[in-house]
N, C-alpha and C positions, 0 to 999 in steps of 0.2 A: 797236692790237688785233693786229696782225699778229704781233708778238713773243709776245704772250700765246697765241695760237692755236697757235704752235708748241711751247709748253711743255707742252700737254695730251698724255696718252697717246693712242695710236690708239684703244684700246678703253675704254669706261667700264665701272663696275662691274656694270651689268646685263648688258652683253655678255659680259664674263669670267666672271660667274656661270654662265651656260648653257655657255659653252665648257669651263669646269672640270667641269660636270656631264657633258658629253660626253667629256671627257679630251683635249681638243685645246688647251687654253689656252697651253701653252708653244710648241706649233707655231704658233698663230695670232698670238702676240706677234711672231714673225719675219715672218709673212705680212703683218700689218698695216703693218710699217714699209716693206715692199716695194711693196704694191698701193694703198694709201690715200695719196693725195697731196694737197697743198695748191694743186694746179694742175691744169688739163685738158691731157692729152697731145694732140697735134695730131689724132689719130685721133678723139678725142672731140669736139673743136671742129668737125671735118668732119662728123661724124655728126650733131650737134645742128642743123647748117645744113641738113641735107637732109630733116629730119622735118616732117611736116604738124601735129603737135601735141606737147605735152609734158605730162606729169602733174606736178602740183605738190601739196606738202603744206604747209599753213600752220597757225598756232595763233592763235585769236581771243583778245580781251583777257580772256576767262574762263578761259582756259587749255585750250579745247577744241580738238582737232585736227580738221582737215577736209582731204579729198583732192579734187581737181578737175582739169579739163582746160583748157589754153589752145590754141587752134588758129590755124591760118594756112597760106598757101601755102608750100611749102618755100622756105627762105630767110627766113622771118619771123623766125628766130633767128640770131644771128651772134656770132662771138667775136672782138672786137677785141684781146684779149690772152689769154694763157694763164690769166689768173686772173679773167676776166670774161666773162659771157654777157649779150648783149642780146637782149630778148624784145620783138618788135614786135606786141603784142596787148594788149587791155585786158579786165580781168575785168567780167563782168555784175554790176550791183549786186545782183541777186537771188541771186547765188552766195554761200552763207554763208561760202565761204573768203576772200571779199574782205576781211573785217575783219582778217585777219591780214597785210595787205600794205603796212602803213605803213612809211615810210622806216626803215631800219636794222633791220627785224624779221628773224628767220631763217626761212628756207623750205627745204623739200627739193624736189628735181627728180628725175625719172626720164624719161630718154629712151628710148623703146621703139618698135621698129619691127616690127610684128607680121608683116609678109610676109617678113623675113628672120630674125626670132628674135633680132635684135641688142637689146642694152639697156645703158645706162650710168646711173650714179647720181652726184648731186652734191648737197651742201647749202651754203648760204652765206647771205648778207645782201642784202636787196632794197632798191633805191632807185628811185623813179620817174623816168622820162625823158619828152621830149616825145612819143615814140611809143609808150610802154609801160613796160618795167621793164628794169632791169640788176641782175644778180646777182653779187656778189663771192664768189669761191669760198673755202669753208672747207675741205670735203673733197670729193675727187672719186675714184671707183673704177669699175672695170668690173663687170659682172654677167654670170652664165652665162645661156645661152639656153633652159634647160630649163623645161618646164611652159608654154611659150608656144605656143598654137595658130596656125597660119599663117592670117592673113587678109589680103585685099587691100582697100585703102581707095578711097573715091571721096568726092565732095562732093554733098550734097544742096542746098546753097546755097552762096553766098559765105561763106567763113569770117569775113570781116570785117564781115558784117551781123549786127548785135546780135540777141540772142534776144529774140523777140517774145512769147513765151508767158508764163504766169504760173506762179510757183513755187508749189508746195504744201507747207504744213508739215503732216506727219502725226502724229497723236497717238500712233500706233503702227503697226506693220506691218499693212497692210491686205492683202487677197487679192492684188492686183495686185503689191505690193511683195514679198510671200512668193514669188509666182511668178517674178519676176525673179531673186531670189537663188536659189531652188532649181534653177532651169535654168542658172545661171552656171557656165561653166567657167574664169572669170577675174574677178578684182576688184582693186581697189587700195587700199592702206592706208597712212595717214599716222600717224606717231608722233613722239615728241620725247624728248629728255633734257636736263635742266638740269645744266649742268657748271660748278659755280661761278657766276662772273658772265657766263656765255655758255651759251645754248640752242642745240642742234643738232636739226633737224628731218630727218626722213627719211620718204620715200614709196617705197612697194615694189609690185611685182606679185605677185599669188598665183594659180597656175593649177592645174587638175586636171581630172578627168573631170567632165562636167556633173552637178550635184548634190553636189559635194564639200563644199559649206558646208551644214550641217543647221540648220534653223530649228525651234526648240521652240515649244510652245504659247504660252510667255510672251514669245516673240520673242527669246530668247538664241540667238545663233549659236554653232555650234561647228565649228572649223576644224582640219583636220589639218595638221601642219607636216611637209613632206617633207625629205628630204635636199637640203641646197643648199651654198652656199659656206662655211658656218660662221662668217659674220660674226655673225649673230643680231642685227643692228641693230634690226629691228622688235620682236622678242621681248624683247631687252635693254631697249629703251626701255619696254615694257610692264612688265617686271619693276620698273623704277624708279618709274614714276609711274601705271600702270594706266590709261592714256588712249589712245584711238586713234580715228581718222576713216576710214571706209570709203566707197569710192565703186563702185557697180555700174553698168555700162553696157549699154544694150540696143544691141548693135552694129547691128541692123537698123533700128532706128527713131531712134537718137540720143538716147533718154531717158536721164537721169542721175539715179540714186539716191544721195544722200549721207547719211551719217549720223555722228554723232559720239557717243561714250560711253565706257563703262567696259570694259577687257579685262583678262584674266587668263591667265597660262600654267599648262598642266596637264602635270607632268613624269611623273606617276604615275597610271595609270588602265588598268583592263582593255580599255578601248576603243582604247588605243593599240596593243596587240597585235591587236586584232580588225580594225582598219582597215588594209588592205594598204598598205605604204609609209610609213605614219605613224611619224614618230620622236618625236613629242610632239603635244599639242593646245593650243589656245587658244580663249578664248570672248571673245564680245563682246556687250554689251547696250546698245543705243542709248538715249540720253537725248533727242536731237533728231533728227529725221528730215526731209529736204527732198526732194521730188521735182520734177524740172524736165523735163517732156515735150518732146522735141524740141530740148533745150538744145544739142546738138552739131550743127554743120554736116556733120561727117564721118559717114560709113556704112562699115561693114566687111562684107565677104562671107566665109564660111568656105571655105577652099580645099579642093578635093577632096583627101583623103587629108591633111588639115591637122592632125590630131591630132598633138601632142608625143609622141614615143616615151616620154618620161619620164612624161607624164600618164597614158598608156596602162598604165604599170607600176603604177598606184595603184588603190585600191579605191573603194568608195562605201559610204554609211551603210547601205543595204540589205543589202549583203554583210556588213558588220560586225555588224549586228544579228543576222543568221543565225548568225555565229560565236558571238556571245555567248549565243543560245539553246541552241547545240550544247554550249557549255561547262556550262550548267546540267545538262545530262543526260548528262554525259561518263561517268559510270560504269555506265551502263545498256547493255544490249544493244540495238542500233538496227537496223531492217531496212535493208539496202542492195540496191539493184537493180543488176543487171549490164546496163550500157548499151553495152559494146563488148568484144569479145575479139580480141586481135591475137596472131598467131603471130610470136614474136620470134626463134626459132630452132627447130631440129629437136626440142627438148625443153622449151622454155620459152614459156609463154603469159602475155600480160598481160591482167588482168581490170580493166576500168573500172568503178568503183562509184559510185553516186549515192544519197543519203539518200533513203528512200522513206517518210519520216514527215513530210515538209514542213518539216524543221529543217535548216539549213545544215551544211556540213562543219565538223568542229573543226579549228583550226590544229594543224599538226604540225611538228616539227623534222625537218630533212633527215637522213636515216639511220634514223628511227625505224621500228618495225615496227607492224602492225595486227593485233590479236586478232580472229579470226573465229570463228563458230560455224556449223557446217553439220550437217544431219541426213543421216546415211549410210543407204542402204537396209538394212533388217533390224537397225539399232542400236536399242537401246532408250532411248538418250539422245543429244543433240548432242554432236559432238566438237569440242574447241577447239584451234586451231592459230595461230601467228603467222606472218605473212609481211611482208617488208619493203615499205615503201612506195617505189615507184621514181620518185617526182615530188617535186618541190620544194614547200615551202609556198606559193610564189608562184603555182604552176600552177593553183590553184584546182579540182583535180580529185582524185580518189582512184584509185590504180591500184596493184595489186599484181602482181608478175610471179613466176610460180611454175614451178618446174621438176617435171616429171612423174617422181616417184620414190617417193612413199609413199601410203599409203591414202587420205588426204584430197586430196593434190594429183592422184592418179589421178582421183578423184571429180570434181574441178574441171575437169580436162582432158576426161574422157570424158562427163559428164553435164551439166554446168552450161552454160546457154545464155543468150543476150541475153534480158532480160525476167525471168530468175530472181531470186529474193531470197535473200540470205544475211544473217546478222546480224553486226555488228561492234561493237567498243567503242572507247574512245579510244585513239588511238595511244600508243605507250609506247616506252621504251628511252633509254638513255644514250649510244649510238654515234652522236654527232652531231659537227657542225663548225661552227667559227666562220668565216663567210665573209669577215669583216671583218678577220681577222688578217693580219699582214703576212709572217709566216714562210712560206715555200713549202710546199705540201702535196703529199705523194706518196700516191697512191691505189693500192693494190695489190689487185686483184680476181682471184680464182679461181673459174672457172665461174659459177654463179649468185650468187656473192658479189658480182657486179657491181651488184646491185639498189640497195643503200644507198649505193654509192659514185657511181651514176648520179645518185641523188637529191641527193647532195652536190655533184657536178659541176653539176647544173642550178642548185642554189642558189648556187653560187660564181659562176656566169657571170652569172646573173640579178641578184643583188645587186651584183656588180662593174660591170655595165652601168648599173644604177640609182644607184649611187654613183660612177660614173666611176673606179673602181679595182679591177681584177679581181686577186684573190689569185692569185699565180703557183702552177700546179698542174701535176703530171705525173701522168697516169693510166697505169697499166700493167695491161692486161687479158689474162689467160690463159684459154684454152679449148683444148679437145682438137683441134677442126678447125674450118674456116671455117664449116661448117654448123651447129656447136654454138655459135658466138659470136652472142650477141644484141646488138641495139641499134647495129648498125654506122652506119646512117644518121643516127640521132639523136644519137650522140656526134660523128660527123663535123660535124654542124650546130653543136653546141656549140663544137667546137674552132674553127671558122670564125668564129663570132661573138665569141669570146675575143680575136680579133685578136692572136694570138702569146703571149697570157698562159697558155695550156694546151697542153701537149705531150701526144701520145697514143702510147703504144707497145702494139702488138698482138703477143702471144706465142701460138704454136700448138705444141702438144706433138706433134701428128700432122699435119703440113702437108697430106699427100697431094699433090694436083695444084695446090695453092693457090701462087701466084707470090710469092716473097719481095720485098719492096719495093713490091708492088701490094696483095696480100690480107693480108700479115702483115710484121712488122718484125723478128722473132726467133724461131728455133725453140727447142724444149725447155720449160723451166719458168722461173717467176720464182724465182730464187734470188740469193745474195749476189754471185755472179760477174756475172751480168746487171746487178744494181743498180749495181755498181762501174763497169760500162762505161757505163751510160746517165745516172747521176747525177753532176753536176759536184760540186766541193768547196763544199758549202754547209750550212746548218743548216736541217733540214727537221723538219716533223711528218709521221708515218707513219700511214696509215689502212688497216687490213688486214681483208679479209673473204673467207672461203672455207671449204672444208672443214677440220675440226680439224688434220689433219696439215698441210696447207698453211699455216694461220696460225700454228701452233706453230713450224715449221721457219722461217718468216720471222722471227717474233718473236725466236727464239733467235739467228738470225744477226745480226739488228740489235743484240740486246744484245752479241753477241760482238764487233761493231765499236764497242762503247762508246756506242751510242745510248741515251739516258736513258730509263727505264721510262716517264717521264710524257710523252715524246714519241711513244710507240707506242700508238695507239688501235686496238683490235681487237674484232671480233665473230667467233665461230665457230659453225657450225651444229651441230645434232645434240646429243647428251647431253654431250659432253665440252666443258669450258670451259678457257679459256687459262691455262695455269700460268706465272704471271709470277714474275721475280725483282726484288726491290726494290733501287733504288739504295743504295749504302752510306750515304749521307747521310740516307737516309729509312727505312733498315731498322728495322723494329720498330714503325713508325708508319703503315704501310699499313693494316692492319686495324684497325677500332675495338676497344676493350676491351670484351668482353661478359661478362656475368654467366654462371655455370655453369648448366646445365640443373638443373631441379627434380628432387629425388631422391624426392619423395613425391607421391601422388596430388594433382592439382589440379582443381578444379570449372571447367568451361569452358561458358559460355553463349553460344549462338548468337542474338543478339537478333533479328535480322530474321525467322528463322523460328521463334523462340520454342521452341528445343529446347535440352536440356542434355546434357551428357556429362561423364564423368570421366576426365580424362587419367592415365595411368600411364607410367613410364619405358619400358615395352615397347609403347606406343601408337603410335609413330612420330611423324610431324610432325603439326601441326595440320590440315593437308590431310587426312592419312589418317584423323585422328580425325573430322573432319567427314564424310568419305566412309563411314565405319563407322557413323555415325549416320544414314545415309540422305540426306544433304545432297550437293549437286552444285555446290561453288564452281568458277568458272572457273580453268582452270590450262592451261599448255601444256608448259613445259620440264621442270618438277619440279627444276630446278637452281638457282633463284634468279637467272636471267639475263634472263628475258623481262619480268618484272613483271606477267604476266597475273593472278596470284592475289593481287594487292596488295589488302589489306582494311584497314579501319578498326579500329584497336585502341581500344576504348571504355574498357576498364579493365585493369589488370595490367601485368605485364612479360613480354617474351619474349626468347629468345636464339636463336641459329642453330647448327644442328649442321653447316652449311656455309655459310660467309660468302658472302652474296649479292652479285652484282656489279650488279644492277639498283639504282637509287636507292630508298630507303625513307625517308619522313618519320618524325618522331618518334612520331606518332599512327598509323602504319601498320605493317602486318606483311605478309611475304611467307609464306603459308601453307605453301608447298611445302617449305620448309627451316627453319621456326620450331617451337619448342617452348617451353613455359612455362618462364621463368627461375627460379631459386632465389629465393625471396622474401626481403626484408629483414626485419629483426626487427619492424617496425611494419606489415608488410603481410600480408594474409590470402592472397595468392597467387592468388586467383581471377581468371580471364581472361574478359573479355566482348569479343565480336567481332561486327561488323557483317555476319553471314552468315545 
């Protein structure tokens, strides 16, 4: 058997299937050879020997998986050799996992120490001994400490004393079982894979915030799968055979709820994006349920401040449901109450907003902006503006940071108070960042242009901590003076949390009495001379945001240094948009091919308002046509950059008099720069819009 075991690849088809979906299969092929062993390292052998319990997974003769606990005083397990583990304990006959413990049967083991967050896994083959069991190692590997809540253990009775209670077989999840599951911040799952003539059984720990397991009316459990070690042993097994066994422990009473049933992996669902931290989902429906009250001699008490930081970075199903409800009304103007106003600098204020309609916040991407609508005193209709969200998607709050400079921003600064309500629509914009990319990011901010870059930095640090790999980042922030520079403390905290992965360079054009090296790092402006000094020889992605002249000058300077256009991501304020130069290899392919504008009158129907108009070549854009007809579509930039005027195109074809930079789907139109397109021979040219 030993020689046959060595010929098997580390990962089976189910594991590699998900690894390929995530894009890590090649990397994990090398990792697996290094970390998955056919023996236990000495530190694992010593670890098992100090544990008061071990979690075991087994498979009964019907092919059903079960998870259970074996307990003892520390030392009840010992490892006489690197390939064997002796367990001095006996299973209770009422334990449904007992049926899978015949000699030669495969089992999975999880050693977990909740008061230190250590855990190691192993699978092998069991045989009975005079004092309990022996397990011959098939695979042995370590496990990360994430999502384990800190708990201290004690004994309610001698662990060698047999369970004296009665096991209950439940026809379904009763109220008590549902309550146990819905309150759980941890559970254990057994699964297995048949690999030719050999079966490998795995048992694993799952943790999150209390309530991270959803229980449906019919008893189906839905579980978010968070970022982990990329082994995908559990989910890979489920992909292969769709079976699993779950064990929920009441840590205070010692009750054990065990289930076996059918499981499925969900790789594509709106709920994945809605549930904070979820990378994918999986479901479980029990076919057999056994509850054993007081089955365990051990008790655990939750340690003060015992929450795993990784668990706290995840969401819950209530929050996810709020996000999904918000998605359903994403195109509507929603009331947002101002809950907090913060002075960030001499000219910038942050406004914290909370939905005032009972529906949650809509998820956004770091760098996107929020269209808002405010009623100005004396104005005959509300005014729309877009302001960048200065928070990351994970922050769970809505915050815009506004410089006092225009009509609407002065209104926000001078008249809006905590408790006031403004209106907002769904966040939009394509100036976003991939926090998981490996290429270093350089964030270049001029003035209030720091707002989207702060959101990006918050996202990079949060996702990096959550996934234990922070994208290398350099933030260069320019301001006129120390008093004009916002977010000093917030950025300093992010830099400290990044543990060296983020470098921060502060630039002042008018330092005044500021002390270099203490209050700022460089004088003058962000230009190519400064970037040449602070950037080492590397391949970077650049993110630029600031006034148009600032952004254009840096873009042109970077292109002059042969930085590819695709590596320069930019957003400019005001009516001016960035003028780009295409790379030689992609010249002529940057802008999509558009039809020419119509040369004859075109009937346009505004379907939501049940109005018609006739567009002619001198009517201007579709936005101008709608306004001339007395309609009031939302807009902000009139340049095709913000996306605020994005509208469903129900019929017809449009083209653009200025190529938009905001993303537009095939069934959408940006009214501010669109006109009817020249119809094809088989088209009547009529346009229908959802306005």
